[in-house]
Backbone as CSV, one residue per row, in Angstrom:
resi,resn,N_x,N_y,N_z,CA_x,CA_y,CA_z,C_x,C_y,C_z
1,UNK,0.859,-1.190,0.000,0.000,0.000,0.000,0.891,1.233,0.000
2,UNK,0.695,2.112,-1.000,1.509,3.319,-1.091,0.997,4.387,-0.138
3,UNK,1.921,5.048,0.491,1.594,6.168,1.358,2.239,7.408,0.752
4,UNK,1.424,8.257,0.152,1.949,9.432,-0.527,1.962,10.623,0.422
5,UNK,3.135,11.192,0.651,3.286,12.309,1.566,4.013,13.455,0.872
6,UNK,3.899,14.618,1.447,4.697,15.767,1.046,5.424,16.247,2.281
7,UNK,6.697,16.589,2.135,7.456,16.996,3.317,6.783,18.158,4.033
8,UNK,6.811,18.107,5.347,6.061,19.037,6.186,6.956,20.142,6.739
9,UNK,6.347,21.233,7.229,7.148,22.319,7.804,7.960,21.867,9.002
10,UNK,9.116,22.482,9.169,9.957,22.197,10.327,9.612,23.104,11.507
11,UNK,9.274,24.348,11.208,9.008,25.322,12.266,7.554,25.245,12.716
12,UNK,7.347,25.268,14.022,5.978,25.267,14.539,5.703,26.477,15.416
13,UNK,6.695,27.342,15.613,6.495,28.522,16.447,7.012,29.760,15.717
14,UNK,6.209,30.791,15.698,6.602,31.999,14.993,7.692,32.757,15.732
15,UNK,7.904,32.456,17.012,8.896,33.198,17.787,10.297,33.018,17.227
16,UNK,10.626,31.807,16.779,11.957,31.582,16.230,12.134,32.346,14.925
17,UNK,11.049,32.438,14.149,11.115,33.199,12.908,11.388,34.665,13.204
18,UNK,10.701,35.203,14.196,10.899,36.608,14.543,12.319,36.854,15.027
19,UNK,12.815,35.939,15.848,14.170,36.068,16.374,15.193,36.014,15.242
20,UNK,15.016,35.055,14.327,15.947,34.917,13.223,15.847,36.100,12.276
21,UNK,14.643,36.632,12.098,14.458,37.788,11.232,15.260,38.973,11.756
22,UNK,15.168,39.213,13.102,15.905,40.321,13.697,17.412,40.118,13.559
23,UNK,17.847,38.870,13.768,19.262,38.570,13.651,19.737,38.777,12.219
24,UNK,18.903,38.372,11.288,19.224,38.507,9.869,19.383,39.963,9.481
25,UNK,18.442,40.788,9.906,18.468,42.197,9.544,19.599,42.941,10.259
26,UNK,19.817,42.597,11.516,20.813,43.314,12.306,22.232,43.019,11.841
27,UNK,22.503,41.750,11.533,23.876,41.351,11.238,24.233,41.456,9.771
28,UNK,23.245,41.282,8.883,23.572,41.195,7.469,22.797,42.169,6.590
29,UNK,21.934,42.986,7.182,21.252,43.994,6.405,20.180,43.463,5.486
30,UNK,19.669,42.270,5.734,18.612,41.713,4.901,17.246,42.131,5.426
31,UNK,16.312,42.317,4.523,14.920,42.492,4.874,14.165,41.276,4.370
32,UNK,13.197,40.798,5.147,12.480,39.581,4.813,11.157,39.916,4.149
33,UNK,10.946,39.341,2.989,9.709,39.580,2.254,9.013,38.244,2.020
34,UNK,7.814,38.081,2.555,7.058,36.848,2.403,6.531,36.734,0.980
35,UNK,6.768,35.593,0.354,6.253,35.350,-0.987,4.992,34.521,-0.913
36,UNK,5.045,33.411,-0.192,3.841,32.641,0.058,4.097,31.711,1.236
37,UNK,3.006,31.231,1.832,3.136,30.299,2.936,2.892,30.977,4.269
38,UNK,3.106,30.257,5.346,2.871,30.799,6.680,3.943,31.807,7.054
39,UNK,3.613,32.634,8.021,4.481,33.729,8.405,5.852,33.243,8.843
40,UNK,5.919,32.043,9.438,7.160,31.613,10.064,7.955,30.591,9.272
41,UNK,7.431,30.165,8.115,8.036,29.007,7.459,9.498,29.212,7.082
42,UNK,9.841,30.442,6.684,11.153,30.692,6.116,12.297,30.441,7.086
43,UNK,12.028,30.505,8.384,13.109,30.396,9.354,13.761,29.025,9.332
44,UNK,13.016,28.004,8.969,13.547,26.647,9.042,14.747,26.448,8.140
45,UNK,14.665,26.979,6.922,15.798,26.763,6.034,16.638,28.006,5.850
46,UNK,16.338,29.050,6.596,17.129,30.264,6.489,18.604,30.020,6.763
47,UNK,18.984,29.266,7.784,20.416,29.056,8.006,21.109,28.412,6.822
48,UNK,20.401,27.585,6.045,21.001,26.946,4.885,21.272,27.963,3.797
49,UNK,20.288,28.829,3.553,20.429,29.806,2.487,21.015,31.115,3.003
50,UNK,21.311,31.140,4.290,21.762,32.360,4.951,23.255,32.517,4.680
51,UNK,23.578,32.807,3.412,24.966,32.856,2.985,25.358,34.310,2.763
52,UNK,26.584,34.605,2.563,27.123,35.947,2.643,26.884,36.792,1.403
53,UNK,26.004,36.411,0.514,25.852,37.144,-0.727,25.115,38.459,-0.511
54,UNK,25.635,39.518,-1.107,25.024,40.824,-0.951,23.992,41.107,-2.021
55,UNK,23.005,40.247,-2.185,21.955,40.478,-3.163,20.725,39.698,-2.748
56,UNK,19.641,39.905,-3.469,18.395,39.229,-3.116,18.568,37.726,-3.222
57,UNK,17.967,37.013,-2.304,18.105,35.562,-2.271,16.734,34.943,-2.114
58,UNK,16.368,34.071,-3.025,15.068,33.404,-2.972,15.256,32.004,-2.432
59,UNK,14.552,31.685,-1.363,14.671,30.383,-0.733,13.400,29.595,-0.960
60,UNK,13.530,28.397,-1.516,12.395,27.494,-1.663,12.544,26.379,-0.650
61,UNK,11.501,26.076,0.057,11.562,25.008,1.048,10.225,24.299,1.095
62,UNK,10.096,23.446,2.094,8.846,22.710,2.255,7.686,23.633,2.568
63,UNK,7.978,24.865,2.910,6.961,25.755,3.420,6.522,26.804,2.410
64,UNK,7.193,26.916,1.275,6.880,27.932,0.298,8.145,28.664,-0.099
65,UNK,8.054,29.949,-0.359,9.199,30.717,-0.788,9.314,31.996,0.029
66,UNK,10.524,32.466,0.155,10.755,33.754,0.804,11.886,34.455,0.071
67,UNK,11.814,35.762,-0.029,12.865,36.521,-0.680,13.557,37.384,0.362
68,UNK,14.869,37.280,0.431,15.661,38.099,1.341,16.271,39.222,0.525
69,UNK,15.931,40.451,0.840,16.427,41.594,0.080,17.383,42.431,0.935
70,UNK,18.557,42.759,0.416,19.420,43.702,1.121,18.737,45.059,1.207
71,UNK,19.063,45.815,2.214,18.435,47.112,2.360,18.827,48.057,1.232
72,UNK,20.051,47.909,0.751,20.471,48.732,-0.369,19.861,48.198,-1.661
73,UNK,19.655,49.063,-2.636,19.081,48.667,-3.910,20.108,47.833,-4.670
74,UNK,19.681,46.670,-5.190,20.597,45.764,-5.885,19.946,45.287,-7.157
75,UNK,20.751,44.611,-7.965,20.214,44.012,-9.181,19.360,42.808,-8.837
76,UNK,18.639,42.303,-9.827,17.772,41.142,-9.624,18.580,39.943,-9.172
77,UNK,17.948,39.067,-8.372,18.640,37.879,-7.879,18.952,36.898,-8.996
78,UNK,18.403,37.115,-10.193,18.722,36.238,-11.316,20.202,36.323,-11.670
79,UNK,20.872,37.389,-11.230,22.297,37.522,-11.514,23.109,36.446,-10.822
80,UNK,22.533,35.797,-9.806,23.257,34.762,-9.069,23.486,33.512,-9.900
81,UNK,22.814,33.435,-11.051,22.899,32.227,-11.860,24.334,31.899,-12.264
82,UNK,25.196,32.918,-12.465,26.555,32.684,-12.931,27.587,32.750,-11.809
83,UNK,27.145,32.920,-10.569,28.074,32.991,-9.454,28.375,31.595,-8.928
84,UNK,29.590,31.404,-8.454,30.027,30.058,-8.097,31.084,30.122,-6.998
85,UNK,30.660,30.465,-5.787,31.633,30.561,-4.695,31.179,29.854,-3.421
86,UNK,30.196,28.984,-3.512,29.759,28.225,-2.343,30.738,27.088,-2.076
87,UNK,31.219,26.996,-0.841,32.149,25.933,-0.480,31.425,24.825,0.285
88,UNK,32.039,23.672,0.299,31.508,22.545,1.054,31.400,22.902,2.536
89,UNK,32.419,23.565,3.058,32.440,23.909,4.476,31.309,24.867,4.834
90,UNK,31.080,25.841,3.966,30.040,26.822,4.234,28.660,26.186,4.220
91,UNK,28.408,25.353,3.230,27.095,24.727,3.132,26.852,23.774,4.297
92,UNK,27.865,23.007,4.656,27.715,22.087,5.786,27.469,22.840,7.085
93,UNK,28.069,24.013,7.220,27.836,24.824,8.416,26.368,25.203,8.516
94,UNK,25.764,25.613,7.411,24.354,26.012,7.432,23.466,24.821,7.769
95,UNK,23.779,23.668,7.218,22.996,22.476,7.528,23.118,22.115,9.004
96,UNK,24.319,22.209,9.529,24.521,21.856,10.942,23.785,22.818,11.865
97,UNK,23.661,24.083,11.454,22.934,25.048,12.271,21.456,24.688,12.365
98,UNK,20.884,24.235,11.249,19.482,23.830,11.258,19.282,22.647,12.197
99,UNK,20.133,21.636,12.055,19.995,20.455,12.903,20.212,20.796,14.378
100,UNK,21.174,21.670,14.660,21.460,22.033,16.051,20.276,22.752,16.692
101,UNK,19.601,23.587,15.919,18.448,24.301,16.452,17.374,23.324,16.916
102,UNK,17.034,22.365,16.092,15.964,21.431,16.447,16.416,20.398,17.465
103,UNK,17.708,20.136,17.503,18.224,19.256,18.559,18.094,19.940,19.918
104,UNK,18.301,21.245,19.934,18.215,21.996,21.180,16.769,22.204,21.620
105,UNK,15.895,22.540,20.685,14.508,22.829,21.052,13.681,21.566,21.229
106,UNK,14.028,20.498,20.511,13.250,19.266,20.580,11.875,19.384,19.954
107,UNK,11.644,20.440,19.167,10.327,20.642,18.552,9.972,19.522,17.583
108,UNK,10.965,19.055,16.835,10.754,18.036,15.813,11.901,17.041,15.900
109,UNK,11.611,15.784,15.653,12.647,14.759,15.723,13.700,14.992,14.649
110,UNK,14.907,14.524,14.914,15.979,14.662,13.934,15.676,13.873,12.663
111,UNK,14.975,12.765,12.773,14.592,12.007,11.573,13.709,12.839,10.664
112,UNK,12.751,13.561,11.256,11.858,14.393,10.453,12.592,15.592,9.858
113,UNK,13.491,16.173,10.643,14.290,17.289,10.127,15.096,16.845,8.911
114,UNK,15.758,15.698,9.027,16.587,15.210,7.935,15.745,14.871,6.706
115,UNK,14.572,14.286,6.913,13.712,13.952,5.791,13.274,15.210,5.049
116,UNK,12.861,16.221,5.795,12.438,17.470,5.164,13.575,18.141,4.405
117,UNK,14.766,18.105,4.982,15.902,18.757,4.333,16.354,17.990,3.093
118,UNK,16.263,16.673,3.134,16.611,15.879,1.959,15.705,16.200,0.775
119,UNK,14.435,16.501,1.067,13.450,16.723,0.007,13.308,18.192,-0.370
120,UNK,14.266,19.021,0.012,14.187,20.456,-0.249,15.256,20.888,-1.249
121,UNK,14.860,21.742,-2.188,15.805,22.412,-3.098,15.855,23.892,-2.738
122,UNK,17.051,24.437,-2.607,17.215,25.865,-2.340,17.690,26.569,-3.610
123,UNK,17.233,27.800,-3.804,17.626,28.575,-4.981,18.864,29.409,-4.702
124,UNK,19.556,29.774,-5.773,20.669,30.722,-5.722,21.749,30.315,-4.720
125,UNK,22.197,29.076,-4.852,23.225,28.585,-3.942,24.640,28.927,-4.397
126,UNK,24.795,29.636,-5.491,26.120,29.995,-6.008,26.967,28.745,-6.221
127,UNK,26.363,27.763,-6.858,27.013,26.486,-7.128,26.799,26.178,-8.610
128,UNK,27.784,26.548,-9.433,27.634,26.477,-10.889,28.892,25.881,-11.500
129,UNK,29.143,24.607,-11.178,30.399,23.959,-11.535,30.262,22.865,-12.567
130,UNK,29.030,22.536,-12.979,28.848,21.402,-13.872,27.640,21.618,-14.774
131,UNK,27.545,20.778,-15.791,26.423,20.829,-16.726,26.222,19.441,-17.308
132,UNK,25.077,19.226,-17.919,24.783,17.930,-18.532,25.112,17.956,-20.023
133,UNK,25.289,16.778,-20.571,25.575,16.621,-21.996,25.594,15.147,-22.338
134,UNK,25.780,14.841,-23.606,25.830,13.441,-24.041,27.054,12.761,-23.428
135,UNK,26.827,11.657,-22.727,27.923,10.946,-22.077,28.885,10.372,-23.104
136,UNK,30.153,10.308,-22.709,31.173,9.702,-23.561,31.221,8.187,-23.397
137,UNK,30.457,7.670,-22.448,30.390,6.226,-22.232,29.392,5.601,-23.204
138,UNK,29.630,4.389,-23.652,28.696,3.748,-24.586,27.332,3.479,-23.952
139,UNK,26.283,3.883,-24.653,24.894,3.623,-24.228,24.569,4.184,-22.847
140,UNK,25.223,5.254,-22.451,25.000,5.822,-21.112,24.028,6.992,-21.125
141,UNK,23.640,7.475,-22.308,22.686,8.571,-22.372,23.300,9.890,-21.941
142,UNK,22.622,10.582,-21.018,23.089,11.873,-20.539,24.151,11.690,-19.455
143,UNK,25.149,12.553,-19.483,26.200,12.521,-18.470,26.393,13.879,-17.837
144,UNK,27.272,13.936,-16.845,27.564,15.161,-16.108,29.005,15.570,-16.386
145,UNK,29.229,16.876,-16.663,30.548,17.363,-17.060,30.939,18.596,-16.242
146,UNK,32.228,18.721,-16.005,32.745,19.874,-15.272,32.708,21.112,-16.158
147,UNK,32.187,22.212,-15.616,32.136,23.470,-16.358,33.402,24.301,-16.153
148,UNK,34.210,23.915,-15.198,35.498,24.563,-14.922,36.391,23.541,-14.237
149,UNK,37.639,23.887,-14.047,38.531,23.006,-13.294,38.025,22.892,-11.861
150,UNK,37.996,21.663,-11.351,37.487,21.396,-9.999,38.578,20.695,-9.197
151,UNK,38.841,21.184,-8.020,39.884,20.602,-7.179,39.368,19.382,-6.419
152,UNK,40.273,18.475,-6.096,39.923,17.318,-5.271,39.368,17.800,-3.935
153,UNK,38.263,17.220,-3.495,37.627,17.601,-2.241,36.570,18.674,-2.385
154,UNK,36.476,19.275,-3.560,35.528,20.363,-3.758,34.118,19.830,-4.005
155,UNK,33.124,20.565,-3.529,31.725,20.224,-3.798,31.416,20.554,-5.254
156,UNK,30.888,19.574,-5.995,30.581,19.774,-7.409,29.132,20.208,-7.585
157,UNK,28.240,19.475,-6.966,26.811,19.748,-7.068,26.113,18.992,-5.942
158,UNK,24.810,19.133,-5.836,24.027,18.419,-4.835,23.178,17.351,-5.507
159,UNK,22.828,16.335,-4.739,21.967,15.263,-5.256,20.545,15.537,-4.760
160,UNK,19.601,15.802,-5.667,18.260,16.207,-5.238,17.418,15.058,-4.708
161,UNK,16.602,15.364,-3.711,15.610,14.415,-3.219,14.238,14.824,-3.724
162,UNK,14.067,14.815,-5.051,12.772,15.204,-5.614,11.671,14.266,-5.131
163,UNK,12.046,13.012,-4.919,11.169,12.049,-4.249,12.034,11.226,-3.309
164,UNK,11.510,10.922,-2.137,12.196,10.058,-1.185,11.424,8.754,-1.070
165,UNK,12.127,7.644,-1.200,11.520,6.332,-0.968,11.836,5.925,0.459
166,UNK,10.802,5.433,1.158,10.907,5.177,2.592,10.657,3.704,2.893
167,UNK,11.534,3.115,3.716,11.370,1.741,4.202,11.268,1.803,5.724
168,UNK,10.136,1.465,6.272,9.955,1.581,7.720,10.836,0.615,8.500
169,UNK,11.187,-0.518,7.893,12.044,-1.493,8.568,13.500,-1.397,8.121
170,UNK,13.809,-0.414,7.299,15.182,-0.234,6.835,15.414,-0.821,5.464
171,UNK,16.240,-0.150,4.673,16.512,-0.614,3.310,17.281,-1.927,3.313
172,UNK,18.236,-2.067,4.217,19.080,-3.262,4.225,18.304,-4.512,4.645
173,UNK,17.336,-4.310,5.559,16.585,-5.452,6.072,15.512,-5.921,5.094
174,UNK,15.096,-5.043,4.194,14.028,-5.394,3.265,14.548,-6.321,2.176
175,UNK,13.817,-7.401,1.930,14.184,-8.330,0.867,13.526,-7.954,-0.453
176,UNK,12.775,-6.871,-0.456,12.045,-6.444,-1.639,12.415,-5.018,-1.998
177,UNK,12.321,-4.695,-3.292,12.545,-3.317,-3.731,11.304,-2.465,-3.538
178,UNK,10.231,-3.064,-3.044,8.994,-2.326,-2.803,9.117,-1.584,-1.477
179,UNK,9.027,-0.266,-1.542,9.206,0.544,-0.340,7.887,0.726,0.394
180,UNK,7.966,1.304,1.592,6.770,1.506,2.416,5.992,2.751,2.020
181,UNK,6.671,3.740,1.462,5.990,4.978,1.107,6.877,5.897,0.306
182,UNK,6.286,6.978,-0.175,6.983,7.962,-0.999,6.734,9.353,-0.419
183,UNK,7.802,10.129,-0.311,7.714,11.515,0.142,8.181,12.406,-1.003
184,UNK,7.356,13.375,-1.395,7.707,14.279,-2.485,8.177,15.627,-1.942
185,UNK,9.140,16.220,-2.627,9.556,17.565,-2.294,8.448,18.548,-2.615
186,UNK,8.369,19.625,-1.832,7.317,20.610,-2.032,7.449,21.327,-3.367
187,UNK,8.630,21.282,-3.994,8.838,21.930,-5.281,8.257,21.123,-6.447
188,UNK,7.845,19.891,-6.191,7.244,19.064,-7.233,5.771,19.415,-7.358
189,UNK,5.295,19.808,-8.552,3.879,20.174,-8.716,2.951,19.035,-8.330
190,UNK,1.773,19.389,-7.859,0.801,18.397,-7.390,0.504,17.346,-8.452
191,UNK,0.368,17.766,-9.700,-0.019,16.818,-10.742,1.128,15.914,-11.185
192,UNK,2.331,16.113,-10.609,3.471,15.262,-10.948,3.897,14.366,-9.793
193,UNK,3.121,14.364,-8.718,3.445,13.531,-7.558,2.835,12.146,-7.735
194,UNK,3.497,11.363,-8.546,3.000,10.038,-8.921,3.916,8.964,-8.335
195,UNK,3.500,8.269,-7.274,4.348,7.238,-6.666,4.727,6.116,-7.630
196,UNK,3.827,5.762,-8.525,4.131,4.685,-9.466,5.245,5.080,-10.425
197,UNK,5.281,6.337,-10.809,6.325,6.794,-11.735,7.688,6.788,-11.052
198,UNK,7.773,7.327,-9.833,9.082,7.449,-9.188,9.604,6.120,-8.662
199,UNK,8.740,5.108,-8.584,9.201,3.785,-8.159,9.382,2.830,-9.332
200,UNK,9.191,3.321,-10.551,9.428,2.492,-11.733,10.925,2.280,-11.919
201,UNK,11.297,1.254,-12.667,12.710,0.960,-12.878,13.418,2.085,-13.619
202,UNK,12.738,2.754,-14.536,13.375,3.848,-15.268,13.704,5.010,-14.334
203,UNK,12.801,5.325,-13.395,13.063,6.410,-12.448,14.116,6.007,-11.422
204,UNK,14.157,4.751,-11.052,15.079,4.318,-10.011,16.508,4.154,-10.517
205,UNK,16.712,4.417,-11.792,18.084,4.557,-12.278,18.730,5.800,-11.673
206,UNK,17.895,6.720,-11.169,18.373,7.966,-10.580,18.236,7.938,-9.054
207,UNK,18.285,6.755,-8.479,18.123,6.566,-7.030,19.467,6.340,-6.357
208,UNK,19.621,6.897,-5.180,20.815,6.646,-4.381,20.402,6.592,-2.917
209,UNK,21.020,5.702,-2.147,20.702,5.580,-0.739,21.113,6.815,0.037
210,UNK,20.226,7.274,0.939,20.503,8.464,1.737,20.677,8.137,3.217
211,UNK,19.989,7.111,3.708,20.081,6.696,5.109,19.638,5.249,5.195
212,UNK,19.527,4.734,6.407,19.103,3.344,6.566,17.647,3.139,6.161
213,UNK,16.855,4.221,6.151,15.425,4.087,5.831,14.996,4.880,4.603
214,UNK,15.871,5.705,4.034,15.480,6.579,2.929,16.449,6.484,1.764
215,UNK,15.917,6.634,0.567,16.748,6.828,-0.619,16.188,8.004,-1.405
216,UNK,17.070,8.701,-2.105,16.689,9.866,-2.906,16.545,9.465,-4.369
217,UNK,15.490,9.963,-4.995,15.298,9.775,-6.434,15.299,11.160,-7.077
218,UNK,16.294,11.423,-7.925,16.345,12.677,-8.650,15.480,12.596,-9.893
219,UNK,14.803,13.679,-10.203,13.925,13.719,-11.375,14.742,14.120,-12.595
220,UNK,14.889,13.234,-13.596,15.707,13.564,-14.773,15.123,14.686,-15.621
221,UNK,13.871,15.043,-15.397,13.273,16.150,-16.140,13.743,17.498,-15.607
222,UNK,14.296,17.504,-14.383,14.785,18.742,-13.770,16.294,18.805,-13.967
223,UNK,16.704,19.399,-15.079,18.115,19.392,-15.450,18.675,20.787,-15.729
224,UNK,17.974,21.829,-15.247,18.388,23.184,-15.581,19.057,23.925,-14.432
225,UNK,19.275,23.257,-13.311,19.893,23.921,-12.159,21.222,23.230,-11.846
226,UNK,22.360,23.896,-12.101,23.656,23.249,-11.873,23.933,22.906,-10.418
227,UNK,23.166,23.481,-9.497,23.357,23.156,-8.079,22.777,21.797,-7.725
228,UNK,21.911,21.252,-8.579,21.250,19.972,-8.293,21.306,19.062,-9.514
229,UNK,22.506,18.592,-9.833,22.684,17.718,-10.999,23.387,16.411,-10.643
230,UNK,23.478,16.091,-9.359,24.194,14.886,-8.962,23.615,13.608,-9.536
231,UNK,22.316,13.606,-9.836,21.674,12.391,-10.343,22.039,12.095,-11.796
232,UNK,22.821,12.966,-12.443,23.232,12.716,-13.825,24.653,12.160,-13.930
233,UNK,25.338,11.993,-12.816,26.686,11.423,-12.845,26.605,9.925,-13.128
234,UNK,27.325,9.468,-14.130,27.315,8.056,-14.510,28.401,7.266,-13.797
235,UNK,28.243,5.963,-13.823,29.265,5.033,-13.346,30.177,4.721,-14.531
236,UNK,31.482,4.664,-14.283,32.428,4.390,-15.356,32.471,2.950,-15.796
237,UNK,31.726,2.074,-15.147,31.682,0.663,-15.533,30.305,0.105,-15.216
238,UNK,30.080,-1.147,-15.625,28.799,-1.818,-15.415,29.068,-3.210,-14.849
239,UNK,28.266,-3.609,-13.868,28.368,-4.958,-13.316,27.117,-5.729,-13.721
240,UNK,27.255,-6.624,-14.687,26.094,-7.337,-15.215,26.024,-8.801,-14.795
241,UNK,26.867,-9.207,-13.847,26.803,-10.574,-13.325,27.605,-10.654,-12.040
242,UNK,27.292,-11.642,-11.219,28.015,-11.849,-9.969,29.476,-12.166,-10.252
243,UNK,29.717,-12.904,-11.325,31.080,-13.299,-11.669,31.957,-12.108,-12.024
244,UNK,31.348,-11.003,-12.391,32.127,-9.848,-12.844,32.336,-8.797,-11.746
245,UNK,31.947,-9.093,-10.514,32.036,-8.097,-9.444,33.462,-7.593,-9.255
246,UNK,34.416,-8.503,-9.191,35.808,-8.102,-8.982,36.314,-7.201,-10.092
247,UNK,36.027,-7.591,-11.316,36.455,-6.790,-12.463,35.765,-5.432,-12.471
248,UNK,34.475,-5.443,-12.128,33.721,-4.183,-12.076,34.318,-3.227,-11.055
249,UNK,34.605,-3.719,-9.855,35.135,-2.864,-8.799,36.468,-2.236,-9.196
250,UNK,37.270,-2.988,-9.911,38.550,-2.458,-10.382,38.334,-1.368,-11.434
251,UNK,37.431,-1.621,-12.376,37.187,-0.668,-13.466,36.525,0.613,-12.960
252,UNK,35.498,0.464,-12.131,34.781,1.654,-11.665,35.644,2.492,-10.736
253,UNK,36.495,1.821,-9.943,37.391,2.559,-9.061,38.403,3.382,-9.824
254,UNK,38.884,2.831,-10.941,39.867,3.544,-11.748,39.237,4.715,-12.499
255,UNK,37.973,4.582,-12.877,37.311,5.622,-13.671,36.755,6.753,-12.822
256,UNK,36.368,6.462,-11.597,35.669,7.456,-10.772,36.557,8.648,-10.415
257,UNK,35.985,9.830,-10.523,36.674,11.045,-10.089,35.832,11.832,-9.082
258,UNK,34.723,11.229,-8.652,33.830,11.890,-7.690,33.084,10.837,-6.898
259,UNK,32.371,11.292,-5.871,31.605,10.369,-5.032,30.409,11.113,-4.454
260,UNK,29.294,10.389,-4.272,28.134,10.960,-3.591,28.363,10.831,-2.092
261,UNK,28.294,11.933,-1.375,28.587,11.934,0.057,27.424,12.545,0.829
262,UNK,27.302,12.142,2.081,26.277,12.695,2.957,26.795,13.961,3.622
263,UNK,25.972,15.006,3.602,26.333,16.292,4.198,25.550,16.485,5.490
264,UNK,26.237,16.405,6.602,25.633,16.590,7.924,24.447,15.662,8.160
265,UNK,24.409,14.530,7.463,23.357,13.543,7.658,22.000,13.936,7.130
266,UNK,21.926,15.065,6.381,20.605,15.542,5.983,20.519,16.015,4.537
267,UNK,21.595,15.972,3.783,21.558,16.238,2.353,22.660,15.431,1.698
268,UNK,22.572,15.281,0.381,23.582,14.548,-0.375,24.274,15.488,-1.335
269,UNK,25.583,15.333,-1.457,26.346,16.137,-2.398,27.262,15.253,-3.217
270,UNK,27.714,15.775,-4.346,28.681,15.077,-5.183,30.010,15.802,-5.039
271,UNK,31.016,15.106,-4.550,32.307,15.695,-4.210,33.403,15.103,-5.081
272,UNK,34.309,15.954,-5.544,35.430,15.487,-6.358,36.398,14.687,-5.499
273,UNK,36.812,13.526,-5.986,37.791,12.712,-5.272,39.201,12.905,-5.820
274,UNK,39.300,13.582,-6.951,40.589,13.983,-7.518,40.359,15.234,-8.348
275,UNK,41.416,15.854,-8.797,41.272,17.039,-9.638,40.564,16.672,-10.938
276,UNK,39.621,17.519,-11.338,38.845,17.281,-12.556,39.026,18.484,-13.475
277,UNK,39.394,18.227,-14.719,39.608,19.312,-15.674,38.285,19.772,-16.272
278,UNK,38.232,21.024,-16.668,37.045,21.569,-17.319,36.708,20.738,-18.559
279,UNK,35.446,20.351,-18.703,35.011,19.538,-19.828,35.081,18.044,-19.596
280,UNK,35.733,17.623,-18.511,35.858,16.193,-18.201,34.543,15.665,-17.650
281,UNK,34.194,14.426,-18.016,32.963,13.842,-17.504,33.152,13.442,-16.045
282,UNK,32.133,13.710,-15.248,32.159,13.397,-13.822,31.571,12.004,-13.621
283,UNK,32.358,11.107,-13.046,31.966,9.710,-12.879,32.047,9.304,-11.417
284,UNK,31.089,8.492,-10.982,31.049,7.980,-9.615,30.949,6.458,-9.673
285,UNK,30.979,5.830,-8.527,30.791,4.381,-8.423,29.423,4.098,-7.825
286,UNK,28.577,3.403,-8.565,27.252,3.054,-8.056,27.319,1.892,-7.065
287,UNK,28.262,0.988,-7.267,28.353,-0.207,-6.434,27.695,-1.396,-7.103
288,UNK,28.223,-2.578,-6.842,27.688,-3.776,-7.488,26.246,-4.050,-7.090
289,UNK,25.867,-3.651,-5.857,24.491,-3.869,-5.416,23.479,-3.148,-6.279
290,UNK,23.826,-1.933,-6.696,22.941,-1.158,-7.571,22.685,-1.918,-8.872
291,UNK,23.763,-2.355,-9.513,23.624,-3.003,-10.814,22.908,-4.352,-10.714
292,UNK,23.241,-5.142,-9.713,22.640,-6.469,-9.599,21.166,-6.392,-9.201
293,UNK,20.799,-5.416,-8.370,19.379,-5.277,-7.998,18.546,-4.860,-9.202
294,UNK,19.077,-3.991,-10.029,18.357,-3.605,-11.250,18.249,-4.771,-12.213
295,UNK,19.302,-5.564,-12.293,19.283,-6.725,-13.170,18.224,-7.729,-12.713
296,UNK,18.136,-7.989,-11.426,17.140,-8.919,-10.900,15.716,-8.414,-11.121
297,UNK,15.529,-7.108,-10.972,14.192,-6.554,-11.163,13.735,-6.694,-12.609
298,UNK,14.665,-6.581,-13.551,14.311,-6.751,-14.959,13.986,-8.202,-15.271
299,UNK,14.684,-9.120,-14.619,14.423,-10.550,-14.834,13.023,-10.931,-14.345
300,UNK,12.571,-10.263,-13.246,11.272,-10.605,-12.658,10.103,-9.902,-13.316
301,UNK,10.391,-8.962,-14.246,9.283,-8.281,-14.925,8.556,-9.240,-15.861
C-alpha cells in the first residue's frame, strides 16, 4: 500500500522566525519579504540559504518561498545564476545550524528534520560547476561534465531528493525493492506527484541511498539547475553478473573522479575525489548492489 506524503514544515512557532528575522536584519542587512506560505516558514531553512551574498536571495523550502532583500538597492537575484563561490564547508555549516536548532529545542525529531531537508531544493546557492551533456560512455545517455577546473575535495553539485523512498524497517533489512511509502519535495507540482512513476525501474536509475530508511530519487526532467545535478553522474563501468564483481570494482574505481557523500546527515552532495579538468565527464561508483538489484528486477518483470 503506497503512502503518498509531502514533506512538512519544520518550524511550529513563529517566535523563532521573529528572532531569526531580527538577527538577519541586524547582522547582514537583509529584509524579509514573504512570498507565500505561513508567516514563520522561512526560518527553518534560512540558516542553509543564509549565505554571505550581498543580493536578493530566494529560498524554496517545504513551506513555500521567501525573498531576502538587502536594504540597499541591488540588481535582480537572477544575476546569481553565474556565481560560483559556495564551499563545502560553508554549506555544511548552514545544515549543521538547522539540525542544532531542532536538537536543542526538541520541537521536531531529527529524523523528520533530515527527511524534510533531503526533500528540499534551495535557490541561488552559487554552485555552478557542472552541466549535462551526451555521455562519452557507450549507451550511457546523458552525463555530467565539469564546467570549470574542480579541485579534489571540492563540492561539485548536490543530489536532489525530488522524491524520497521510505522503508519503515530499513533498506538493508528489506528483501524487496517495494518501499513503504513515498515523500515528495514541495517543489514538485501536485499533478506530478506520482508514486508509481518514481518507483518504476526507469526512475530508479536515478536513485541513491541516503540513510538506513530513505533513498533519494532525482527527477531527470529537472536538469536546468547546476546546483542539483548529482543524479546525472554516470558510473564508469557496469556490473552485469556476480562473476564480474571483482572486475567491475577495479574498473569503476579507476574511472571514478567523484563520489556521492552525505552532508551533515541531511543532504547529499557530489564531491570530487581527484582534480577534474574543465570539460571532463564526472563519474562515480554506483556499487555492485545497484547493478545487480536492477538486473534482478528486470528478470522478474
